[in-house]
Each structure stands twice: as structure tokens, then as C-alpha cells.
N, C-alpha and C positions, 0 to 999 in steps of 0.2 A: 530169743523168741519170746514174744509177749505171751503170757498165759491167757487162757479163754475159757469161758463157760459157754455152753450151748443151751438155748432155750428152745424147746420144741414146741410150736405153735399148733393148738388145736382149735383156733378160731375165737378165743376169748378177747373181749374189748379191752382187757387189762393187760395183755401180753406185753405191750410196749412199756407199761409202768414196771414190769419186773425188770426189764432190761435197763430202764433209767436208774432203778435203785442199785443195780449190780455196777453199773458204770459210776455211779456217785461214789462207790466204795473203791474206786480206782482199779477196778477189775474190767477187763474188756470182755464183752459178750457179743454173741450173734444170735439172731432169731432165724429160724428155719422152719418150714412146713414140716409137720410131724412124719410125713411119708418120705422125706428126703433122706437118703442113706447117710449115715454118720460116718465121717471120716476122722478116725481115731489117730491122734499124734501126740507127741510129748507136751504140746502146749495146752491141750484140752484137759481141764482139771475136773469138771463136773458137768451134770446135765440137770436142767429144770424142765418139768413138764407143766404146761400153762392150763388154765381152766378152758372151758369150752361151752358153747350154747347146747351141745348134745348131752343125752343120758347115755352113760355107759351100758344101759340095757337095750338100747335101740339096736336093731339089726344093722343099721349102716354106721353105727358109732365108729370114731376112728381109732384104731388100735396100734401098739407098738409092742415090741419085745423088751419088756422092762428088765427081765432077769438077764438077757444078754448085755444090756447096758450096764447093769450094776455089777456084772462080772468084770468089767473094765474100769469103772468109775462110779463115785457117789451119785445118787439120784435123789431129787427132791420133786415131788408131785404136790401141784397146788390145786386145790378144789377138785376139778374133773381129774387133773393129774393124779391126786390123791385116790379118787374113787377108782380110777382105771387100774392103779397099782393094786388096790384091795381085791378088786374083782378078778384080775388076770391071775393073781397068785393065790387064790382060793378062799377069799373072804366073801362076804355078803353085802350087796349094795341094794337098796330098795327105795321106793318112793317115799318121801318124807310125808308125814301126817298133814303137814302144811308147808308151803313153799317158805324157806328161810332166807330172809333178805334184810340186811341192815345191821345194826351194832349188836354185838354180843359180849359177854364177859368170859375171857378164856381163863380156866383154872388147871394149873400145872399138877399133873398127878405122879410124875416121876422126873426127877433131875436128869439133864442130858446136856451135851455140849451144843446142841442146836439152840436150847433155850437158856443158855448162860446169860445172867443178868436181866432176865425178863420177870417183871413182877407178876405176882399172882393176882387174878382178877383183872388181867389186862384187856383192854378194849380192843375187839377184832371185828372185821367186817365179813359178813356171810352173804353169799349170793348162790343159793343152789336149791334144788327141788328134789334131789336124792340124797340119801344119807347112808353112811357106812354103819351097818347093823352088827357086823362081826368082822374081826381082823383075820388075816391069814394065819395059819399056824405058825408058831415061832415069832410072831410080831408083838411088839410091846405097845401098850397104850402110854402116851406121854401127856396127854391133857384132854379136857372135856369142855363144854359149856353147859348152861343150864338145860338147854333144849336138845342137844345131841350127845350121844354117849362117846363118840370118836371124834375129837377135834384136831389131834396131832398123834403121830404114831412113828414107829421105826421099826425096820426089820434088819438084823445084823447076821442072820444065820442062813438065809435063803440064797445069797450070791456073796462074791468076793468082797464087795463093798457094801456099806450101809444104804439101805432105802428109807427115805423119810416121806411122810405125807402130811399135809395141812389142809383140813376141810375149809379153813378161811383163807381170806386173800391178804398176805402180809404185805403185798406191794401197794395197797390202797391206802390213802391218806388216813382214812378213818381207822385203820389198824394202827393204834398210837406206838406200839413197839415192833411193828412188822419189819421195819428197815433193819432193825437190830437182829431179828431172827434171820433174815437173808443174809446179813453180814456174817452171822455165826455159821450159817452153812458154807459161805465163801471161805472163811479163814479157818474155823474150827475143823469143819469136815473135809474140805476140798484142799486145804492147805495153801490158798492163794496167797501171794505176796504183796498184792496191791501195787503192782509195778506200772500201772497205766496213768500217765498224767500229761497234761497239756504239753509241756516241754518235750517229753519223750515222744508224744504223738507227732509234733512239728518236725523234730530231728529225723524221726523214720520216714515221714511223708515227703519231706523235701528231698532226701537221700533217693527214695524210691522214684519221685518224679524225675529226678536228674537222669537216673538210669532208664526210665520209661521214655522220655522225651529227647534226651540227648541235646542235639543242636536244632530239633525241628521247631517249626512255628505253630502257634497255637492261636485260634481266634475264639473270642468269647464274648456273648452277649450278656451285659451288666445291667442290672435293675435298679440299682442304687440301695438294694437291700443287704442285710447282713450276710446271707449265705453266698451271693455271687461275689460280694466284696472280699470275704475271708478266703474264698476258692481262688479268686484272682491273685490275692497276695501271696498265697502259698505257691501257686504256679510261678508268679513273678520271682519268688525267692530261688527257684529252681532254674528258670530259663532267662531271667531278665527281660530285655526288650524284644525278645521273641514271642512275647504275649501281646496280642493285639486285642484291646477291649473295644466293645461298640455298645454305647449308651444311647438308647432311643427315647426321645421325648415323644410319648404317645398322646399327648394332649390331656391325659387324665392323671397326671401325677399332682402331688400336693402343692401348694403355692410355693414357688421359688425353688422347688426341690431340684430341677433339672441343673440349674447354675451351681446350687449349693454342693450337689454330689459331685459334680465335675471338679469343683475346687478341691474336695477332699481327695479324689483320686490323683489330683496332681500333686498335692501333699504327700501322698503315699508312694509317689514315683512310678504310677502305673501308666502305660502307654494307652491311652483311651481316646477315641473319637466320639464326640457328641453329635447326634443327628436329630435335627428339628423335623419330625413327621406328623406334627399334630393335624395338618389338613388332611393328610392321607387317612389316618385313623377316624377323623370325624366323618368323612366321606363314607367309610365302611360301616359306621355305627349308625348312620342316618337311617331311620324307619325301624331300628331294631328295638324292640320293647321287652322281649322275654330275656330273663338272665343268661340262659344258656346261649342264646343267639349272640348276645354282647360278648360273652366269654370267647365264643369260637371266633368272632370277628376280630376281637383284640388279638388272640393267638395267631390267627392266619395273617393278619396285618404285620405283626411283628416278624414272622418268618419271611414275608416279601421283603421288607425293609432290610432285615438282616442279611438275606441272601444278596440283595443289591450291594451292600456295603462290602460284604465278604468277597464278592467277586472282584472287587477293586485290588484286593491283596494278592500277592503272588506267593506260590511255595507253601501254602498252608496245609497242613497234614492232620491237625487235631482241632477237635472243638472241645472247649472247656465248658464245664456246666457246674452250677452249685447244687446239685442233686444231694439231699440229705437222707439220712437212714430211714425215717418214716415213709419217704417216697419208695425206697427200695423195698421196704417191707410190704407196702400195699401191693406192689407189682407182683410179690411172691407168695401172698398170704393164703390162707385156707378159704376156698370159695364156698359159697352155699348161704350161710347165715346173713352176710353182710350185702349191702346193696349201695348203689352209688347215690350219695346225697347231692353232691355237686361235682361237675366235671373239673379235674385238676387243671390249674392254670399255668403250670410249668411248661416250658416248651416240650412238647411231646415228640417232636421229630422236625427236622429240617429237610429241604429238598434232597432227594437222593443223589442228584446231579453233583452235589458238593463231595461225596465220597469221603467223608471225614471220619477219623477214629475218635472214640469219646474219651475224655480224661475227666475224672469225677473225684477230686481229692477230698471231698466231705461226705462220700456216700456211706461211711461207716458211723457218721456222727448224728446225735440229737441236736436239736436247736440250741439247748442251753450249753452243750459242749462246743458248739460253733462259737458261741460268744466268748467262752473261756479261751479258746485258740486265738480268736481275734484279738483279746486283749493281750495275750502273750505275744502276738505279732506287732503290737504297738498301734493298732487301729483305734482312731479316736472314740472315746466313750460316747460321744454325741451320735455316732452312727451305731455303735454296737448296742446301745440302750434304747434304740427306736423300737416303738410297738410294732408288732406284726401288721403288714400291709398286703392287701390282696394283689395278685399278679395283673388283674384287670384294672386295678387302680379305683379312682373315683367313679368308673363306669358302673360298677355294681354297688355303689352308694348313692347313685341317683336312680330312683325308682322310675322305670318307664325309659322313654327314648332320651338319648344323651345329645345335648346341643353345646356348642361353645359357651352360650350365655349361661346355661345351667352350670357348667363346669366352673366358671368364673364366680357364680354365686356361692357354690359349694366350697371353693377353694378359700374364698374370703372367710365364710363362716367357720370353717373347720380350723383355720390359722388362729382365729380368735379363741376357738376352744382349747387348741393344743397349747398356744402361748400361756393362757391362763393355768391350765394344768401344770405346766412346767413352773410358772411362776409362784404357785402355791404350793409346790411339792407333791401335789396329787398325782402328777404324771408317772413318777416311779413307784407309786402305791397301787397302781392298777395294771393289769396284764395287757389291755388293749383298749384304746379309745378311738372314737372317730364320730364325724358328723354325716347324717343321711339327709339327702334332699328327697322329700316325699312329693308325690304328684297330686298334691292338694293345695288349693288356695283358699284363703279364708279372709273374711272382712276384718279390718283394723281401723284404727284412727291415729293418724300422726299430725299433731298440732290440730288445725282445723280441717285437715283432709281426711277423706275416706279412703282407705287403701284396700286392695284386693290382690294379696301377694302369697308367696309360697311358705310352706311350713318346713322347718327342719327338725330332725330328732337328733338328740345327743345320746351316743352309746359309750358306756364304760363298764368293763367287766373286770371282776378278779379271778384268777385262775392260777393253777400250778402248771399245767402243761396244755391248756386249750382244749383238752378233750372233754371236759365239763367246766362250766363258768357260772359264777353268780353275778348279778348286777351290783356294780360298785355303789355303795351308800355314800355318795359324795355329799358335802354339807349343803343345807338348803340355801345358805348366804352365797356360797360359789355358784350354784346352779342359777340364782338370781343375777349374780354378776355377769355371767356368760350370756344369759337370755338378754340383758339389757344391752351389753356391748354388740351383740349380734344385731339385734332389731334396731339400734341406733346408728350402726355403722355400715351395714349391708343393705343397700337399697334393693328391695325386690323379696326380702324376707320380713315377714311381720309376726310370726309366731314360732315359738320354740318349745318343743316337748322333750321328756327324758323317757328313755326306755328302761322299764324295769323288769324285763324278762331274762329269765336264766336259761342256761343250756344244759341238759334239754329241759323243756321242749323246743324252745327257740334256739337257732344258731346265732354265733356272734355276729357275723355279717347278715345283712338283711336279704342279700341275693347270693 
């Protein structure tokens, strides 16, 4: 039985980062809403309480019974989780004199297994407006910062297991030794043996799929992306030719992508049918200008085409999907503080007449874990190393209405940009890159002729997880080469600009 850590989500924007750090330490974990009843079993080794946009002093602040948890397992509270621990168990939490946000220097006041190997004056990341003014009776101070008296603490007398609290966010990149602190909690405090690996996951998952599916047939819509490819390969390992893949050319893929991806599927031994539905999608996209309208048109069109192709198959009982863990977390997260930024472009549902059961072999994995599993499965690096690409494809990289002419322009420009990124080694140094066709024409001069043509924006960002991103500082010479290549080789584009916006406030994609 695989060991597990439970992360209770109180609505923090950083909750997924905690899970990623735990997984990186080869310990399996799950994120659940704070109010979901905990199922205690032999596999569960510890509990982490996340941060939250709430104040523990609000009337509607989310609450849990920390003592009951700690009577069964070790508990670690992070930011709000630490404040909640202090307040519930008899300490004092009050408004800070000023909101504490950003870097701070953490000073250890007492040695502890949680802080083993952590240097004094370690940099940590703060993000809170309340402060713990006094600890509950019997609790010990472990560390402070210049501006707050309680930055880390523990209580070993209140319950059967030790309760820890950190006022800072160890999961954030700016907490330079934060990962080490979390790892100490997992190993030193919870006794985890780090038994969760890619090979272990594949063995367990394929065995579970064989048991779940038996000799049943599965149909799956493939996108050419990492998630659906890895999911299909896992299912194929379990049931072989009983997996039927459908790969739809929606007319807004990258240049030559349809043919190249089908060839990769063939090499992987997958049973995949390629469907050219470009005209269908172009018809549905005609007149659509707003991003949400384009996304919905792409989504509904895919469902129509997929349904048509799936109806040609007989005896299908299951629908395979490449759902990954962030999708699952979003659907079960704490509601209130968050809002919808963009509608999700994964398939949200297929016609009810299909009556298919869902099989989602990646639903417990983060994106980087999916890539590791893919590498273990032997999927080519050229596919696993591809940058994230939106489900609606180039339709949301063409601002305004989508036409076949605009798609061809963007495909040509984007291929030049991508090829040069790969040729110079910049491709693997950035998180994501792409070209955006703007609804802007400008005057230019080509030889002795005046031109009035489109503008494209080049986008490249660096990131760890896509939640935040900085614009990539690509060399000027490289940008000049890309601009010259596009303008000289793509008739219809006479101006190239570079997007130097970070996320936040901008998003990575323009739409």
C-alpha cells in the first residue's frame, strides 16, 4: 500500500505547490477540501493544512478539529493553517501592523527535526495580514523573523502526535530551503519511506487498468499533447488493441502537426484514426470574435466530430481521458475567493446518448509527473518536451475572427519561431513560447513596394509551473533573426513585436 500525505485545502493559491513539493520527495499526496471527512487508514502518514485568503478571525473562517487530527497523525499548518492551529488551541492571532508580503529572513531559535539542515537567516516567503501574537500553552517557539515574533512553532503535549506551524510558505520558490523543511516533515516527523516512483506508478496503474477494464473496449479522443498521449499509452499497455484512439484535425493545429503526431502514434503502436475536420471547425468559428465564443465553438465541434466517429465503433464501454490532477483539484476546490479566468478547454462532457464509463489513468498526476511517466514508458522526447499548447489551438492565438487564411499565416510564422528556438537551444530554456496574430495591420516597405499587412507578437515565458511566469529575456540577435525570417518568408506579415508582460498581471496566452 502506497504511503500518503493528506493536504487540506483552505483556498490558498499555493496549495498545489505544496503537493508538488511532496510528490518531488517521492511521497504520494492528495489535496482535499478542508471540510471533507478524513478517512484514516494505514497508508495515511500525516496531514498538512494549507494557507487561505481568509482571516482566522472572520466569522465564516473555515475551521477543522486539529486536536482530533493530531491524536491520530502528525500535523503541519502552513500560514493560515498555522494561525488556525494557534487560535483553535488557545493562542492569540491578531491583525498585523502592516500586511507582510515578500521575502524575510528566518532565524531558528530552537533546534528541531523539522528544521534539520536548515541554515540560520534562511530566506522565506511571507504572505499574510494576521500574525500569531501568542502561542497556545505548552507550545514551543522554533523560529522568528525580524518583523514577526512567531514564524515557526511546535506543540508536542496537546495531542498524541506533534503539531507544527509555519507562518511562512515553504512551498514557494522564494523560500530557498522550504522544500527541505517540508521534506523533513515527511521523513523525520511522519516517517515516510519515499516509495512513490514513476516505475512503481506504471506497474500499479497498468495492473489496476487490467482489473478495471478486463476485455472491454475503450475509445479516446487524442489531442497530440503530452497528457492524452501518456494516458493512451498506459491504457494500451493494459488492453492493447481494444483501445481505439481518435485524433481530430480541427484546422487550428500547428504546421504539419496532424501528420507528425499520427506518425508518432503509429511508432508507439497505438490504434488511432485521424480525422480531417478542418472545414467543419472553420464553419463553426465563422463570425466568432470573442475568446469564450471561440473556445465553446471548438469544444462543441470536437464533441460532434468525436461522437460521429465513435458511433462507427461497436461494443465500446469506456471513454478514456487525459485528465490530470490540477483539473480534479479545480473541480473539488474551496469556492468563494477564486473566480473563473478562462473556461477550461478540456472536454467537459460528451453526448449522454453514448453512455460511456470514464477511465482516467492520469487523474492523480501533475504535468511534470506525466512527463516522467511518459519517459519511463518510452514515449519520444520530442513529444514529451513540447511546450504547453491550448486545447483550442491557434484559434486563441488569432485575436478576432479565425479564417483559414489567418491560420496559414500564423502556422508559417510560428513554425519559423519554433524552429529557431530549437536550433539555438532556447526552446528547452523557456517554459512556453508561441506566436500571436494580432488584428492590426500596418504600413511597411518591401523593395520598392508599399505593404499594408498583419503584425505578429512573439511570446516566450519562463516558469516553474505556469501559475506565475516571467517574460523570457531572449537575446536581441535571436529576436532580430526571427523577425527577419518571418517578414521575409511569410507574405502577409510585415511587422513583428515581442511581448514583455509577466504573469500576473498578464496571462501566458493572450486569449
